[in-house]
ZALUMKE-844839 format. One record per atom (N, C-alpha, C): residue number from 1; atom name; y, z, x negated. Coordinates in nm, 3 decimals, padded with zeros to 5 digits. Example, Ala and Ser with C-alpha at 12.3 -4.5 7.8 and 13.67 -1.06 7.14 Angstrom:
2
+-----+------+---------+---------+---------+
: pos : site :      py :      pz :      px :
+-----+------+---------+---------+---------+
:   1 :    N : -00.569 :  00.780 : -01.319 :
:   1 :   CA : -00.450 :  00.780 : -01.230 :
:   1 :    C : -00.330 :  00.780 : -01.320 :
:   2 :    N : -00.225 :  00.708 : -01.285 :
:   2 :   CA : -00.106 :  00.714 : -01.367 :
:   2 :    C :  00.003 :  00.787 : -01.290 :
+-----+------+---------+---------+---------+
//
This chain:
79
+-----+------+---------+---------+---------+
: pos : site :      py :      pz :      px :
+-----+------+---------+---------+---------+
:   1 :    N :  01.930 :  00.847 : -06.282 :
:   1 :   CA :  01.793 :  00.862 : -06.323 :
:   1 :    C :  01.702 :  00.826 : -06.206 :
:   2 :    N :  01.606 :  00.740 : -06.229 :
:   2 :   CA :  01.509 :  00.704 : -06.127 :
:   2 :    C :  01.371 :  00.740 : -06.176 :
:   3 :    N :  01.291 :  00.797 : -06.089 :
:   3 :   CA :  01.154 :  00.833 : -06.122 :
:   3 :    C :  01.065 :  00.801 : -06.003 :
:   4 :    N :  00.944 :  00.758 : -06.032 :
:   4 :   CA :  00.845 :  00.740 : -05.927 :
:   4 :    C :  00.773 :  00.873 : -05.907 :
:   5 :    N :  00.792 :  00.930 : -05.792 :
:   5 :   CA :  00.732 :  01.059 : -05.760 :
:   5 :    C :  00.618 :  01.033 : -05.663 :
:   6 :    N :  00.496 :  01.055 : -05.708 :
:   6 :   CA :  00.380 :  01.028 : -05.623 :
:   6 :    C :  00.298 :  01.153 : -05.595 :
:   7 :    N :  00.334 :  01.265 : -05.656 :
:   7 :   CA :  00.262 :  01.391 : -05.637 :
:   7 :    C :  00.362 :  01.505 : -05.638 :
:   8 :    N :  00.323 :  01.616 : -05.575 :
:   8 :   CA :  00.413 :  01.732 : -05.571 :
:   8 :    C :  00.441 :  01.785 : -05.712 :
:   9 :    N :  00.344 :  01.775 : -05.801 :
:   9 :   CA :  00.366 :  01.823 : -05.938 :
:   9 :    C :  00.475 :  01.742 : -06.007 :
:  10 :    N :  00.478 :  01.611 : -05.983 :
:  10 :   CA :  00.582 :  01.526 : -06.043 :
:  10 :    C :  00.719 :  01.558 : -05.987 :
:  11 :    N :  00.726 :  01.589 : -05.858 :
:  11 :   CA :  00.853 :  01.629 : -05.797 :
:  11 :    C :  00.901 :  01.759 : -05.862 :
:  12 :    N :  00.811 :  01.854 : -05.879 :
:  12 :   CA :  00.847 :  01.981 : -05.941 :
:  12 :    C :  00.897 :  01.964 : -06.084 :
:  13 :    N :  00.829 :  01.879 : -06.161 :
:  13 :   CA :  00.870 :  01.854 : -06.299 :
:  13 :    C :  01.009 :  01.790 : -06.304 :
:  14 :    N :  01.032 :  01.695 : -06.216 :
:  14 :   CA :  01.162 :  01.627 : -06.211 :
:  14 :    C :  01.272 :  01.725 : -06.173 :
:  15 :    N :  01.245 :  01.808 : -06.073 :
:  15 :   CA :  01.342 :  01.908 : -06.030 :
:  15 :    C :  01.376 :  02.003 : -06.144 :
:  16 :    N :  01.275 :  02.049 : -06.217 :
:  16 :   CA :  01.298 :  02.139 : -06.330 :
:  16 :    C :  01.386 :  02.073 : -06.436 :
:  17 :    N :  01.357 :  01.946 : -06.467 :
:  17 :   CA :  01.438 :  01.875 : -06.567 :
:  17 :    C :  01.584 :  01.865 : -06.524 :
:  18 :    N :  01.606 :  01.830 : -06.398 :
:  18 :   CA :  01.743 :  01.817 : -06.347 :
:  18 :    C :  01.812 :  01.953 : -06.348 :
:  19 :    N :  01.742 :  02.056 : -06.304 :
:  19 :   CA :  01.800 :  02.191 : -06.300 :
:  19 :    C :  01.845 :  02.233 : -06.440 :
:  20 :    N :  01.759 :  02.212 : -06.537 :
:  20 :   CA :  01.792 :  02.252 : -06.675 :
:  20 :    C :  01.907 :  02.168 : -06.730 :
:  21 :    N :  01.907 :  02.038 : -06.698 :
:  21 :   CA :  02.017 :  01.951 : -06.743 :
:  21 :    C :  02.150 :  01.997 : -06.685 :
:  22 :    N :  02.146 :  02.050 : -06.563 :
:  22 :   CA :  02.267 :  02.099 : -06.498 :
:  22 :    C :  02.304 :  02.240 : -06.544 :
:  23 :    N :  02.221 :  02.299 : -06.628 :
:  23 :   CA :  02.249 :  02.432 : -06.680 :
:  23 :    C :  02.231 :  02.542 : -06.577 :
:  24 :    N :  02.143 :  02.520 : -06.482 :
:  24 :   CA :  02.121 :  02.616 : -06.374 :
:  24 :    C :  01.990 :  02.692 : -06.392 :
:  25 :    N :  01.989 :  02.817 : -06.350 :
:  25 :   CA :  01.866 :  02.895 : -06.346 :
:  25 :    C :  01.800 :  02.874 : -06.210 :
:  26 :    N :  01.677 :  02.917 : -06.198 :
:  26 :   CA :  01.611 :  02.911 : -06.067 :
:  26 :    C :  01.689 :  02.995 : -05.966 :
:  27 :    N :  01.741 :  03.107 : -06.011 :
:  27 :   CA :  01.821 :  03.194 : -05.923 :
:  27 :    C :  01.947 :  03.122 : -05.876 :
:  28 :    N :  02.011 :  03.047 : -05.965 :
:  28 :   CA :  02.131 :  02.971 : -05.929 :
:  28 :    C :  02.099 :  02.870 : -05.819 :
:  29 :    N :  01.991 :  02.795 : -05.838 :
:  29 :   CA :  01.952 :  02.692 : -05.741 :
:  29 :    C :  01.914 :  02.756 : -05.609 :
:  30 :    N :  01.846 :  02.868 : -05.614 :
:  30 :   CA :  01.810 :  02.940 : -05.492 :
:  30 :    C :  01.935 :  02.979 : -05.414 :
:  31 :    N :  02.034 :  03.032 : -05.483 :
:  31 :   CA :  02.159 :  03.071 : -05.418 :
:  31 :    C :  02.233 :  02.952 : -05.360 :
:  32 :    N :  02.239 :  02.843 : -05.433 :
:  32 :   CA :  02.307 :  02.722 : -05.384 :
:  32 :    C :  02.237 :  02.663 : -05.262 :
:  33 :    N :  02.105 :  02.680 : -05.258 :
:  33 :   CA :  02.023 :  02.615 : -05.155 :
:  33 :    C :  01.997 :  02.703 : -05.034 :
:  34 :    N :  02.018 :  02.832 : -05.049 :
:  34 :   CA :  01.989 :  02.922 : -04.938 :
:  34 :    C :  01.840 :  02.951 : -04.923 :
:  35 :    N :  01.766 :  02.943 : -05.034 :
:  35 :   CA :  01.624 :  02.976 : -05.032 :
:  35 :    C :  01.600 :  03.083 : -05.139 :
:  36 :    N :  01.480 :  03.137 : -05.143 :
:  36 :   CA :  01.448 :  03.238 : -05.242 :
:  36 :    C :  01.410 :  03.178 : -05.378 :
:  37 :    N :  01.424 :  03.259 : -05.484 :
:  37 :   CA :  01.388 :  03.212 : -05.617 :
:  37 :    C :  01.240 :  03.178 : -05.623 :
:  38 :    N :  01.158 :  03.253 : -05.553 :
:  38 :   CA :  01.012 :  03.226 : -05.551 :
:  38 :    C :  00.985 :  03.086 : -05.497 :
:  39 :    N :  01.060 :  03.043 : -05.396 :
:  39 :   CA :  01.042 :  02.909 : -05.341 :
:  39 :    C :  01.073 :  02.805 : -05.448 :
:  40 :    N :  01.179 :  02.825 : -05.524 :
:  40 :   CA :  01.215 :  02.732 : -05.632 :
:  40 :    C :  01.103 :  02.727 : -05.735 :
:  41 :    N :  01.049 :  02.841 : -05.770 :
:  41 :   CA :  00.939 :  02.847 : -05.865 :
:  41 :    C :  00.817 :  02.770 : -05.811 :
:  42 :    N :  00.782 :  02.795 : -05.686 :
:  42 :   CA :  00.668 :  02.725 : -05.625 :
:  42 :    C :  00.691 :  02.575 : -05.623 :
:  43 :    N :  00.811 :  02.535 : -05.589 :
:  43 :   CA :  00.846 :  02.393 : -05.583 :
:  43 :    C :  00.834 :  02.329 : -05.721 :
:  44 :    N :  00.889 :  02.394 : -05.823 :
:  44 :   CA :  00.883 :  02.341 : -05.958 :
:  44 :    C :  00.740 :  02.337 : -06.012 :
:  45 :    N :  00.654 :  02.422 : -05.960 :
:  45 :   CA :  00.514 :  02.425 : -06.004 :
:  45 :    C :  00.425 :  02.335 : -05.920 :
:  46 :    N :  00.486 :  02.257 : -05.830 :
:  46 :   CA :  00.410 :  02.158 : -05.753 :
:  46 :    C :  00.328 :  02.212 : -05.639 :
:  47 :    N :  00.364 :  02.328 : -05.588 :
:  47 :   CA :  00.289 :  02.385 : -05.475 :
:  47 :    C :  00.293 :  02.288 : -05.358 :
:  48 :    N :  00.178 :  02.252 : -05.310 :
:  48 :   CA :  00.168 :  02.147 : -05.208 :
:  48 :    C :  00.205 :  02.193 : -05.068 :
:  49 :    N :  00.218 :  02.321 : -05.045 :
:  49 :   CA :  00.246 :  02.369 : -04.910 :
:  49 :    C :  00.392 :  02.404 : -04.886 :
:  50 :    N :  00.481 :  02.364 : -04.977 :
:  50 :   CA :  00.624 :  02.391 : -04.958 :
:  50 :    C :  00.676 :  02.319 : -04.833 :
:  51 :    N :  00.764 :  02.383 : -04.759 :
:  51 :   CA :  00.821 :  02.327 : -04.638 :
:  51 :    C :  00.919 :  02.214 : -04.673 :
:  52 :    N :  00.898 :  02.099 : -04.613 :
:  52 :   CA :  00.980 :  01.981 : -04.646 :
:  52 :    C :  01.128 :  02.004 : -04.616 :
:  53 :    N :  01.161 :  02.077 : -04.511 :
:  53 :   CA :  01.302 :  02.101 : -04.479 :
:  53 :    C :  01.369 :  02.181 : -04.591 :
:  54 :    N :  01.299 :  02.279 : -04.645 :
:  54 :   CA :  01.354 :  02.358 : -04.755 :
:  54 :    C :  01.363 :  02.274 : -04.882 :
:  55 :    N :  01.263 :  02.189 : -04.904 :
:  55 :   CA :  01.266 :  02.100 : -05.021 :
:  55 :    C :  01.390 :  02.011 : -05.013 :
:  56 :    N :  01.418 :  01.957 : -04.895 :
:  56 :   CA :  01.535 :  01.871 : -04.878 :
:  56 :    C :  01.664 :  01.949 : -04.900 :
:  57 :    N :  01.669 :  02.076 : -04.858 :
:  57 :   CA :  01.786 :  02.162 : -04.882 :
:  57 :    C :  01.810 :  02.175 : -05.032 :
:  58 :    N :  01.704 :  02.204 : -05.106 :
:  58 :   CA :  01.716 :  02.223 : -05.251 :
:  58 :    C :  01.763 :  02.094 : -05.317 :
:  59 :    N :  01.699 :  01.984 : -05.284 :
:  59 :   CA :  01.736 :  01.856 : -05.345 :
:  59 :    C :  01.882 :  01.822 : -05.314 :
:  60 :    N :  01.922 :  01.840 : -05.191 :
:  60 :   CA :  02.060 :  01.812 : -05.151 :
:  60 :    C :  02.160 :  01.899 : -05.224 :
:  61 :    N :  02.128 :  02.026 : -05.243 :
:  61 :   CA :  02.222 :  02.116 : -05.311 :
:  61 :    C :  02.238 :  02.080 : -05.458 :
:  62 :    N :  02.139 :  02.008 : -05.513 :
:  62 :   CA :  02.146 :  01.968 : -05.654 :
:  62 :    C :  02.194 :  01.824 : -05.670 :
:  63 :    N :  02.227 :  01.759 : -05.561 :
:  63 :   CA :  02.276 :  01.622 : -05.568 :
:  63 :    C :  02.166 :  01.520 : -05.592 :
:  64 :    N :  02.045 :  01.553 : -05.551 :
:  64 :   CA :  01.930 :  01.464 : -05.570 :
:  64 :    C :  01.900 :  01.394 : -05.438 :
:  65 :    N :  01.889 :  01.263 : -05.442 :
:  65 :   CA :  01.858 :  01.185 : -05.322 :
:  65 :    C :  01.717 :  01.127 : -05.334 :
:  66 :    N :  01.655 :  01.105 : -05.222 :
:  66 :   CA :  01.522 :  01.043 : -05.218 :
:  66 :    C :  01.536 :  00.905 : -05.157 :
:  67 :    N :  01.471 :  00.808 : -05.219 :
:  67 :   CA :  01.467 :  00.673 : -05.165 :
:  67 :    C :  01.323 :  00.640 : -05.129 :
:  68 :    N :  01.306 :  00.567 : -05.021 :
:  68 :   CA :  01.174 :  00.521 : -04.981 :
:  68 :    C :  01.157 :  00.379 : -05.033 :
:  69 :    N :  01.054 :  00.358 : -05.111 :
:  69 :   CA :  01.026 :  00.227 : -05.167 :
:  69 :    C :  00.886 :  00.188 : -05.125 :
:  70 :    N :  00.873 :  00.071 : -05.063 :
:  70 :   CA :  00.741 :  00.026 : -05.021 :
:  70 :    C :  00.679 : -00.060 : -05.130 :
:  71 :    N :  00.549 : -00.060 : -05.133 :
:  71 :   CA :  00.475 : -00.137 : -05.233 :
:  71 :    C :  00.408 : -00.258 : -05.171 :
:  72 :    N :  00.456 : -00.297 : -05.056 :
:  72 :   CA :  00.407 : -00.417 : -04.989 :
:  72 :    C :  00.524 : -00.487 : -04.926 :
:  73 :    N :  00.507 : -00.613 : -04.897 :
:  73 :   CA :  00.616 : -00.687 : -04.833 :
:  73 :    C :  00.619 : -00.657 : -04.686 :
:  74 :    N :  00.739 : -00.642 : -04.636 :
:  74 :   CA :  00.754 : -00.620 : -04.494 :
:  74 :    C :  00.776 : -00.755 : -04.426 :
:  75 :    N :  00.699 : -00.781 : -04.323 :
:  75 :   CA :  00.709 : -00.905 : -04.250 :
:  75 :    C :  00.731 : -00.871 : -04.103 :
:  76 :    N :  00.852 : -00.893 : -04.056 :
:  76 :   CA :  00.887 : -00.861 : -03.917 :
:  76 :    C :  00.866 : -00.713 : -03.884 :
:  77 :    N :  00.886 : -00.627 : -03.982 :
:  77 :   CA :  00.875 : -00.485 : -03.957 :
:  77 :    C :  00.733 : -00.434 : -03.948 :
:  78 :    N :  00.634 : -00.518 : -03.972 :
:  78 :   CA :  00.495 : -00.473 : -03.964 :
:  78 :    C :  00.439 : -00.457 : -04.102 :
:  79 :    N :  00.343 : -00.374 : -04.113 :
:  79 :   CA :  00.276 : -00.350 : -04.240 :
:  79 :    C :  00.158 : -00.440 : -04.255 :
+-----+------+---------+---------+---------+
//
C-alpha cells in the first residue's frame, strides 16, 4: 500500500487503517512499540507535536516504512 502523506492527520489516518487491518488495538500497538496508548491515540488523531523518534518506533513495530519522494528533479545533488 502506498499513500502520499503530507499532513500529520493523514499519517494518523493511515496508521489507524493499518492497525485495524492487522487486527490490533491501540493498546497492542503501544505494547509492541514501547510507548503509551495515549501516544498512539494522539498519533492517530494527527497531533502535530508527537516526537518523531517515537513515531518511527511505532511505524517500525507495525512494519511500516517511510520513503522520501521529491517533487523536483535533482541535478548534481542540488535543488
